[in-house]
C-alpha positions in Angstrom: -1.4 -17.6 4.4 -4.3 -15.0 3.7 -3.7 -10.9 3.9 -4.5 -10.9 7.8 -2.2 -13.3 8.6 0.5 -12.3 5.9 0.6 -8.7 7.4 0.6 -9.9 10.8 3.4 -12.6 10.6 5.6 -9.3 9.1 4.7 -7.3 12.0 4.9 -9.4 14.8 8.0 -11.1 13.7 10.6 -8.9 11.5 9.5 -5.6 12.9 9.9 -6.9 16.4 14.3 -7.2 15.2 14.2 -3.5 14.4 13.6 -2.3 18.4 16.2 -1.8 21.0 13.5 -1.7 23.6 12.0 -4.6 25.1 9.3 -6.0 22.8 5.5 -5.5 23.9 3.4 -8.9 24.6 2.3 -10.1 21.0 -0.8 -10.1 20.0 -2.6 -13.8 20.7 -2.0 -16.2 17.7 -5.7 -17.9 18.3 -7.1 -14.3 17.6 -5.4 -13.6 14.6 -6.8 -17.2 13.4 -10.3 -16.2 14.9 -10.5 -13.0 13.1 -9.2 -14.6 9.4 -11.8 -17.7 10.3 -14.8 -15.2 10.8 -13.8 -13.1 7.9 -13.4 -15.8 5.7 -17.2 -16.9 6.7 -18.7 -13.6 6.1 -19.6 -12.9 9.6 -18.2 -9.0 9.5 -19.4 -7.8 12.4 -18.4 -10.5 14.5 -14.6 -10.2 12.9 -14.9 -6.6 13.3 -15.5 -6.4 16.8 -12.7 -8.6 17.9 -10.6 -7.0 15.6 -11.3 -3.8 17.7 -11.0 -5.7 20.5 -7.3 -6.0 19.6 -6.7 -2.8 18.3 -7.4 -1.9 22.5 -5.1 -4.5 23.3 -2.0 -3.2 21.5 -2.3 0.7 21.7 1.0 1.3 23.4 3.3 0.2 21.0 3.4 1.6 16.8 4.2 -1.7 15.4 1.1 -3.8 17.3 -1.3 -0.9 16.1 0.0 -1.6 12.4 -0.9 -5.6 13.0 -4.7 -4.1 14.3 -4.3 -1.6 11.3 -4.0 -4.6 8.6 -6.4 -6.8 10.5 -9.0 -4.0 10.6 -8.3 -3.5 6.9 -9.1 -7.3 6.0 -12.4 -6.9 7.9 -13.2 -3.7 7.0 -12.3 -3.3 3.0 -15.3 -2.4 0.9 -17.7 -1.1 3.6 -18.1 2.7 3.2 -19.3 2.9 6.9 -16.0 2.5 8.2 -13.6 3.9 5.2 -12.2 6.8 7.9 -11.4 3.8 10.1 -9.8 1.9 7.4 -7.5 4.6 5.7 -6.5 5.8 9.8 -5.4 1.7 9.7 -4.1 1.5 6.2 -1.9 4.8 6.9 -0.4 3.6 10.2 0.9 0.8 8.5 2.5 2.8 5.8 4.1 5.1 8.5 5.9 2.1 10.1 6.8 0.2 6.6 8.4 3.5 5.4 11.0 3.4 8.5 12.0 -0.3 8.1 14.3 -2.0 6.0 12.2 -3.0 3.0 13.5 -6.2 2.6 12.3 -7.6 5.7 10.9 -10.7 4.7 7.5 -11.8 5.8 7.5 -15.4 4.1 10.4 -17.0 1.8 8.8 -15.0 -1.5 7.0 -12.0 0.3 8.9 -8.8 1.8 7.8 -5.5 3.6 8.3 -4.0 0.4 5.6 -6.3 -1.5 3.2 -5.4 1.7 3.9 -1.6 1.6 3.4 -1.7 -2.5 -0.2 -3.3 -1.6 -1.1 -1.0 0.7 -0.4 2.2 -1.1 -2.6 0.7 -3.5 -5.3 -0.4 -1.5 -5.0 3.2 -0.2 -5.2 4.8 -3.2 -8.1 3.2 -4.5 -9.9 3.7 -1.3 -9.7 7.3 -1.6 -10.4 7.5 -5.2 -14.2 5.9 -4.2 -14.6 8.2 -1.9 -13.5 11.2 -3.6 -13.6 11.2 -7.6 -11.2 13.9 -7.8 -8.2 12.3 -5.8 -4.9 12.3 -7.4 -5.3 14.7 -9.4 -2.4 17.2 -8.7 1.0 17.0 -7.1 -0.9 17.8 -3.4 -2.3 13.8 -3.3 -0.4 12.5 -6.0 0.0 8.7 -5.6 3.5 7.3 -4.4 4.6 4.3 -6.3 7.9 2.2 -7.0 7.6 1.7 -10.8 5.6 2.3 -13.6 3.6 -0.9 -13.3 1.8 0.4 -10.2 0.4 3.2 -12.2 -1.0 1.5 -14.8 -2.4 -1.1 -12.3 -4.4 1.6 -10.2 -6.3 2.9 -13.1 -6.8 -0.5 -14.7 -8.6 -1.5 -11.1 -10.2 2.1 -10.5 -13.6 2.8 -12.3 -15.1 5.8 -13.7 -18.8 5.4 -12.6 -20.1 1.6 -15.0 -17.0 2.2 -17.2 -12.8 2.0 -16.7 -10.2 4.4 -17.3 -8.0 4.1 -20.3 -4.9 6.0 -20.8 -4.5 8.7 -23.9 -1.6 10.4 -22.6 1.7 10.6 -20.7 3.7 13.4 -19.2 6.8 13.8 -16.9 5.7 16.9 -14.6 8.5 18.6 -11.8 7.1 20.3 -8.6 9.4 22.1 -6.5 12.2 19.4 -7.9 10.0 16.2 -7.0 9.1 14.0 -10.3 5.6 13.4 -11.1 4.3 10.6 -13.8 1.1 12.3 -14.9 -1.4 10.1 -17.1 -4.3 11.7 -18.7 -7.2 9.3 -19.1 -10.8 9.3 -20.3 -13.8 6.5 -19.6 -14.6 3.9 -21.4 -18.3 4.7 -21.2 -18.0 8.5 -21.9 -15.3 10.0 -24.0 -16.2 13.3 -23.0 -15.3 12.6 -19.4 -11.1 12.8 -18.9 -9.3 13.8 -16.2 -5.4 13.5 -15.1 -3.9 11.1 -12.6 -1.2 12.3 -10.8 1.9 10.0 -9.3 4.7 10.7 -7.3 8.1 8.8 -8.9 10.8 9.8 -6.7 11.5 6.3 -5.5 11.2 4.9 -8.7 13.9 7.7 -10.2 15.8 7.2 -7.4 16.1 3.4 -8.3 16.8 4.5 -11.6 19.8 6.9 -10.4 21.1 4.2 -8.6 21.3 1.5 -11.4 23.0 4.2 -13.4 25.8 4.7 -10.6 24.3 8.3 -10.0 22.8 7.9 -6.6 23.0 5.9 -3.5 20.5 3.6 -2.2 17.1 4.7 -1.5 15.8 4.4 2.0 15.4 0.8 2.8 16.2 -0.5 -0.2 18.8 -3.2 -0.7 21.0 -3.5 -3.5 19.5 -7.3 -3.7 15.8 -5.4 -3.4 16.9 -2.8 -5.7 17.5 -5.0 -8.4 14.5 -7.1 -8.2 12.5 -4.1 -8.6 14.3 -3.0 -11.6 14.2 -6.2 -13.3 10.5 -6.5 -12.3 10.1 -3.0 -13.7 12.1 -4.1 -17.0 10.2 -6.9 -17.9 7.5 -4.3 -18.7 4.2 -2.8 -16.9 1.1 -4.2 -16.5 -1.3 -2.2 -19.0 
């Protein structure tokens, strides 16, 4: 199952259970199939046109808008001319995801937590491509669920033709909120250095829960919290 179908399945099936109001008509399955086919075939313009049609057809329902947003994400990824639409679509999904139980299943092995984690990562990468100074302070810190998210972003972010190498790390608090600040230098220009700020409030909340000092973070079950903690304790991918 590719990304388009994965996220569509989540928000058409799992999220529908969260609303007491009558569910709106689902996006036709054949539309999702056709968008996926066009993406796979490299027909970006055709896929984009169909994705726009999907978005217009589901304008009234937030969860359906989020599905359409991820269809568009798959279509527009890597296309700088549609960067604004892509980020808007991504933000729409993340807003929906933050308000739902994170253990909502997509497949037997993928949950809403996984989808939200990927969404945050992609949004951060796109913003870094558009603005090299993104995430250089608390105001636009990247929200993460663990240290591994931080190192993954720095591994995939670029500094021109080079890659970022972490040279320092510090914990900072601003107005009571915790941030992990990674200092990095460019592999092709040691004089090019900068700080990357990460909002680690959720991760610290999980750690406090594990130590019996706090209740579960919003959206988490005990099982999901355990899985995330165990995954991080296994060691971040640096």
